[in-house]
C-alpha positions in Angstrom: 71.0 12.5 92.2 73.9 10.4 91.1 73.1 7.0 92.3 77.0 6.1 93.3 78.4 5.6 96.3 79.9 8.8 97.5 83.1 7.6 98.7 83.6 6.3 95.4 82.4 9.0 93.6 84.6 11.8 95.3 87.6 9.6 94.4 86.8 9.0 91.1 85.7 12.8 90.6 89.3 13.8 91.4 91.4 11.1 89.2 88.9 12.5 86.6 89.8 16.0 87.4 93.4 15.5 87.0 93.4 13.3 84.2 91.4 16.3 82.5 94.2 19.0 83.6 96.6 16.6 82.7 95.1 16.8 79.3 94.7 20.4 79.2 98.7 20.5 79.9 99.3 18.3 76.9 97.1 20.7 74.9 98.8 23.9 75.9 102.1 22.6 75.2 100.6 22.1 71.5 99.6 25.8 71.4 102.7 27.1 73.1 104.9 25.1 70.1 102.6 26.7 68.2 104.7 29.8 68.5 105.3 32.8 66.0 108.5 31.2 64.0 106.0 28.2 63.0 103.4 31.0 62.3 105.9 33.2 60.1 106.9 29.6 58.3 103.5 28.6 57.5 102.4 32.1 56.2 105.4 32.7 53.8 105.1 29.3 52.3 101.6 28.2 52.2 101.1 24.5 50.6 99.9 25.0 47.3 96.7 23.2 48.1 95.7 25.8 50.3 96.0 28.9 48.5 94.0 26.7 45.5 91.3 26.2 48.6 91.3 29.7 49.3 90.6 30.7 45.6 88.0 27.7 45.3 86.1 29.2 48.3 86.7 32.7 47.8 88.5 33.4 51.1 90.2 36.8 51.3 94.4 35.8 50.9 95.0 38.0 54.0 92.2 36.0 56.1 95.2 34.2 58.2 97.3 37.0 58.3 98.3 37.6 61.7 101.2 38.1 64.3 100.4 36.1 66.9 97.9 33.2 67.5 95.6 34.7 70.6 94.5 33.1 73.3 91.6 33.4 75.8 89.8 32.3 78.8 86.4 32.9 79.9 86.0 33.3 84.0 83.1 32.2 85.6 80.5 34.6 85.5 79.3 33.9 89.3 82.9 34.1 90.6 83.6 37.7 89.0 79.9 38.9 89.4 80.5 37.7 93.6 83.8 39.5 93.4 84.0 42.5 96.1 86.5 44.5 94.3 86.3 43.3 90.6 89.7 45.0 89.7 91.4 43.1 92.2 89.7 40.2 91.5 90.8 40.5 87.4 94.7 41.6 88.9 94.8 38.7 91.2 93.9 36.4 88.0 96.4 38.4 86.4 99.2 37.5 88.7 98.2 33.8 88.7 98.2 33.6 85.1 101.6 35.8 85.2 100.2 38.0 82.2 97.8 41.0 81.7 94.1 40.3 80.5 92.6 42.6 77.9 88.9 42.3 78.2 87.2 41.7 75.4 84.2 44.2 75.2 81.8 42.4 73.0 81.7 39.3 74.7 81.2 39.6 78.2 83.5 37.4 80.7 86.2 37.3 78.0 89.8 37.9 78.6 92.9 37.8 76.0 96.4 36.8 77.2 98.8 40.0 76.3 101.7 37.1 76.3 99.8 34.3 74.4 102.3 32.1 75.9 101.2 31.8 79.0 99.5 28.7 80.5 96.5 28.4 82.6 96.3 24.4 83.4 99.0 24.9 86.3 97.1 27.8 88.2 95.5 28.1 90.9 92.6 29.7 89.0 92.2 26.9 86.7 92.3 24.5 89.1 90.0 25.7 91.5 87.6 26.4 89.0 87.3 30.0 88.4 88.7 30.1 84.7 88.8 28.0 81.8 90.5 28.6 78.1 87.7 29.0 75.5 88.4 30.6 72.2 86.8 34.1 71.5 84.8 32.7 68.6 83.4 29.8 70.3 82.1 32.3 72.7 80.7 34.2 69.5 78.6 31.1 68.7 76.7 31.4 72.2 76.5 34.8 72.1 74.4 34.6 68.8 72.6 31.4 70.5 71.3 33.8 73.3 70.0 31.2 76.0 68.1 33.0 78.2 66.5 32.1 81.8 64.4 28.9 82.1 65.7 28.2 78.4 66.1 24.9 77.7 69.0 24.0 75.9 70.7 21.6 73.6 74.3 21.5 72.7 74.9 19.2 69.8 78.3 18.3 69.5 79.0 19.0 73.0 82.4 18.1 73.7 84.7 19.1 74.9 82.2 21.0 77.3 83.0 24.7 77.7 79.9 26.0 75.6 77.8 23.9 78.0 79.9 26.1 81.1 78.9 29.2 79.1 75.5 28.4 78.1 74.6 27.1 82.0 75.9 30.7 82.7 74.1 32.6 81.0 70.7 30.8 82.1 71.9 31.4 85.6 70.6 28.2 87.3 67.3 28.6 86.0 66.6 26.3 83.1 68.5 22.9 81.5 71.4 22.1 79.4 71.5 18.9 77.5 74.4 17.7 75.8 74.8 15.1 73.0 78.4 14.1 71.6 79.0 10.4 69.7 82.5 9.8 71.6 82.2 8.4 75.2 86.2 9.4 75.5 84.9 13.1 74.7 81.9 12.8 76.8 84.6 11.4 79.6 86.3 14.7 79.6 83.3 16.6 79.2 81.4 15.2 82.0 84.9 15.9 84.5 84.6 19.6 83.2 80.7 20.2 84.1 81.9 18.4 87.5 84.7 20.5 88.1 82.5 23.9 87.5 79.9 23.0 89.2 77.2 23.2 86.4 73.7 22.8 87.4 70.8 20.8 85.9 72.7 19.2 82.8 72.7 16.0 81.5 75.3 14.3 78.4 74.1 11.6 76.1 76.3 9.0 74.2 74.6 9.3 70.8 74.8 9.9 67.1 73.6 13.5 66.6 72.4 13.0 63.5 69.3 10.6 65.3 69.4 11.6 68.8 65.6 12.2 69.6 65.4 12.5 73.4 63.4 16.0 74.2 64.0 18.7 76.7 63.1 17.7 80.2 59.9 19.0 82.4 60.1 19.0 86.2 56.4 18.1 86.6 56.7 14.8 84.7 55.9 11.9 86.6 58.4 8.5 86.1 57.0 6.9 82.7 55.8 3.6 84.0 56.1 2.0 80.3 59.2 2.9 80.2 60.0 0.9 83.7 58.2 -2.1 83.1 59.5 -2.2 79.9 63.2 -1.6 81.2 62.5 -4.4 84.1 61.5 -7.0 81.2 64.8 -5.8 79.3 66.7 -6.4 82.5 65.4 -10.3 83.4 66.0 -11.1 79.8 69.5 -9.5 80.2 70.4 -11.5 83.3 68.9 -14.8 81.9 71.2 -14.6 79.2 74.0 -13.5 81.3 73.5 -16.3 83.1 73.1 -18.8 80.7 77.1 -17.5 79.3 78.5 -17.7 82.7 77.3 -21.1 83.3 78.7 -22.0 79.8 82.0 -19.9 80.7 82.6 -21.8 83.7 82.4 -25.5 82.2 84.7 -23.9 80.0 87.3 -22.5 82.7 86.9 -25.7 84.5 88.0 -28.1 81.3 90.9 -25.6 80.8 92.2 -25.4 84.4 92.1 -29.5 85.0 93.8 -29.3 81.5 96.6 -27.0 82.9 96.8 -28.7 86.0 97.4 -32.2 84.4 100.3 -30.2 82.4 101.9 -29.0 85.8 101.7 -31.6 87.4 103.7 -33.5 84.9 106.3 -31.0 84.0 107.0 -29.8 87.7 106.5 -33.0 89.8 109.2 -31.4 92.6 107.0 -28.2 93.0 103.7 -29.8 93.6 102.9 -27.4 96.6 103.7 -24.4 95.0 101.8 -25.7 91.8 98.9 -26.5 93.7 98.8 -23.0 95.0 99.1 -21.5 91.4 96.4 -23.5 90.6 94.2 -22.8 93.4 94.4 -19.3 92.5 93.3 -19.7 89.3 90.3 -21.2 90.2 89.7 -18.1 92.3 89.9 -15.8 89.1 86.6 -13.9 89.2 85.8 -11.1 86.1 84.8 -7.8 88.6 82.8 -5.7 86.7 81.2 -2.4 88.0 77.9 -2.6 88.5 75.8 -0.3 86.3 74.5 2.9 87.9 71.8 3.5 85.4 68.5 3.1 86.7 65.8 1.5 85.0 63.7 4.7 84.2 66.9 6.3 82.8 66.6 7.7 78.9 68.1 5.8 76.2 72.2 6.5 75.5 71.9 8.7 78.9 75.6 9.1 79.6 75.8 11.9 83.0 72.8 13.6 84.7 73.4 15.6 87.8 69.2 16.3 88.5 66.6 13.7 88.7 64.1 14.5 87.0 66.3 15.1 84.0 66.9 11.0 83.9 63.6 10.3 82.6 61.9 13.2 81.2 61.5 13.8 77.6 58.8 16.2 77.3 59.1 18.9 75.1 61.0 20.5 71.9 63.8 22.5 72.8 63.9 26.4 73.3 67.2 26.8 71.9 69.8 24.1 69.7 73.2 24.6 68.9 75.1 22.6 66.3 78.6 23.1 66.5 79.3 20.3 63.8 82.3 18.4 63.1 84.4 19.7 60.0 87.9 20.5 58.3 89.0 22.4 60.9 90.7 24.6 58.1 89.9 28.2 59.9 91.9 27.2 62.6 95.9 28.2 62.1 97.1 26.3 65.3 95.0 23.3 63.0 96.5 24.2 60.0 100.0 24.2 60.9 100.0 21.0 62.8 98.6 19.3 59.8 99.7 21.5 57.0 102.6 18.9 55.4 99.1 16.0 55.4 97.1 17.6 53.2 94.4 16.3 55.0 92.1 19.5 54.6 92.0 18.9 50.8 90.8 15.6 50.4 87.0 15.7 48.2 86.5 12.9 49.4 86.8 13.6 52.8 84.8 17.0 52.2 81.6 14.8 50.8 81.6 12.6 54.1 81.9 16.0 55.8 78.5 17.6 54.4 76.7 14.5 54.4 77.4 14.4 58.4 76.7 18.4 58.5 73.3 17.9 56.6 72.0 15.1 59.4 73.3 17.0 62.3 71.7 20.3 61.1 68.5 18.6 60.0 68.2 16.8 63.3 68.7 20.2 65.4 66.0 21.5 63.3 63.7 19.0 64.2 63.9 19.1 67.9 63.7 23.0 68.4 60.3 24.2 69.2 58.3 26.6 66.9 59.7 30.1 67.7 62.8 28.5 69.1 66.3 29.0 67.5 69.0 27.2 66.0 72.8 28.0 65.6 75.2 26.1 63.2 78.9 27.1 63.6 81.6 25.0 62.0 85.5 25.9 62.4 85.9 25.9 58.3 85.8 28.4 55.8 84.8 26.1 53.1 81.7 27.1 51.3 80.0 23.3 50.6 80.3 23.0 54.8 79.1 26.1 55.6 76.4 28.7 53.2 75.4 25.7 51.2 74.4 23.8 54.8 72.4 26.3 55.2 70.6 26.6 52.1 70.1 23.1 52.3 68.2 23.6 55.7 66.1 26.7 54.2 65.6 24.7 50.8 64.0 21.7 52.7 61.9 23.1 55.4 61.0 26.7 53.2 57.9 28.3 55.2 58.8 26.8 58.4 62.2 27.8 58.7 63.6 31.7 58.6 67.4 32.9 58.5 68.0 35.8 61.5 71.0 38.1 62.2 72.7 36.4 64.7 74.3 39.4 66.8 72.9 42.6 68.1 75.7 44.9 68.7 76.5 46.4 72.0 76.1 49.6 73.1 79.3 52.0 73.9 79.7 52.8 77.5 79.0 56.1 78.1 81.1 56.3 81.3 84.3 55.8 79.4 87.1 58.2 79.0 87.8 57.4 75.1 84.3 56.6 73.5 85.8 56.5 70.1 88.2 53.5 71.3 85.1 52.1 73.3 82.7 52.1 70.5 85.0 50.2 67.8 86.2 47.8 70.9 82.6 46.6 71.5 82.2 45.9 67.1 81.9 41.9 67.2 84.7 41.4 64.8 82.4 39.5 62.2 82.5 39.5 58.1 79.5 39.0 56.0 79.1 35.3 54.5 78.1 34.9 51.1 74.2 34.6 52.3 73.2 37.0 53.8 72.3 36.7 57.8 75.9 34.4 57.6 78.6 35.4 59.5 82.7 34.7 59.2 85.5 35.4 62.1 88.3 35.4 60.1 91.9 35.2 62.2 93.2 38.9 60.9 90.5 40.3 62.9 91.6 38.6 66.5 89.5 35.5 67.1 90.1 31.7 65.5 88.2 30.8 62.3 84.3 30.4 62.5 81.5 30.3 60.5 77.8 31.2 62.6 74.2 31.1 61.0 71.0 31.4 63.2 67.7 30.2 62.0 64.0 30.9 63.8 61.4 28.0 63.4 58.3 30.0 61.8 55.9 27.3 62.0 
């Protein structure tokens, strides 16, 4: 339930989608520009600071050795499963994209572009909400989370929204998804994606992930009367303050307008009529503000919600939480190439700020997961202090209440395949073991973007 006039909402939604598609086109232009020549130049002339970074973090020197930067899409699960002829369905998407699609056997519904310069933003498949761009390493983090139908899932640092889409797909419409991000601009794009792909049972909060405290929703919860009464009082106080402020503003405007009128009359005696019209128009000026769409029972910091009870229900701890934390992005070749001359990834003071933030995010994420529930912590970094050291921080803090567990279960090979050896190899998840048991690293040389992934269970 949106509490929004339908026509306005439809118009706003169309504009939002168009804006999001424009942003996607700009992002794709950057990806296409990051072509093989740029890649070769970067790999052959690695900055000195970058080499030091690799050595200091025990990162294999060949970790970034790739011939091309792969691109991936995920097909919306429902669209694929409802297609009568799946081969024909995939072929139609290939024709639309202008490239062959290579299935990622270990990651259902993911496909790699044979031609990494192909784009999706102008295609029918993208505009109609059948596909979206998402790197396989990001998909691996959700694979590790393993949301099940009926779960209440929380995504801390949820923008740009594709993780929420994949989580919702895996829930199959049975369960809830809550997303948190500190940036209202990023949440605006996130909201647009959720609407475009018709994601059900979802809500977004504009909040600091280190202090966010709204619990998972329960459809049996009544609207809390104490919150209603409290919000009513707050609204009355704000209304009174606004009226007083408005009255003071009107008095000041009247004085200013009178002064302006006198000055214009003195300066333009021959154009009194025109000036009077202008002055009259100035007096009619109004500050038009969109009325608030928030209901008095909405949860603190609620930004968007498409299910009525989820607006107010904060009932229980979450079954699954993912913290895909802000990081230095040094595991992404595309970002490294873009910023290689800036040295932005090697500043110690920046790293210190990041690790303090990451500790706050993972700590709060663990507080919000229920006993028996799972927390996934991931970054797009290979820096030990942003990964293994953060994992160790959480293990040390909660000791007997937490367990670091395997994040992945290998897929069984397809016995119907005519090429069993290739299929078995393709079904292996391309991770390397991290520097703590049960932590996982995805290196670019193994065919995805860079990623660190760890998984915890709250045991008491």
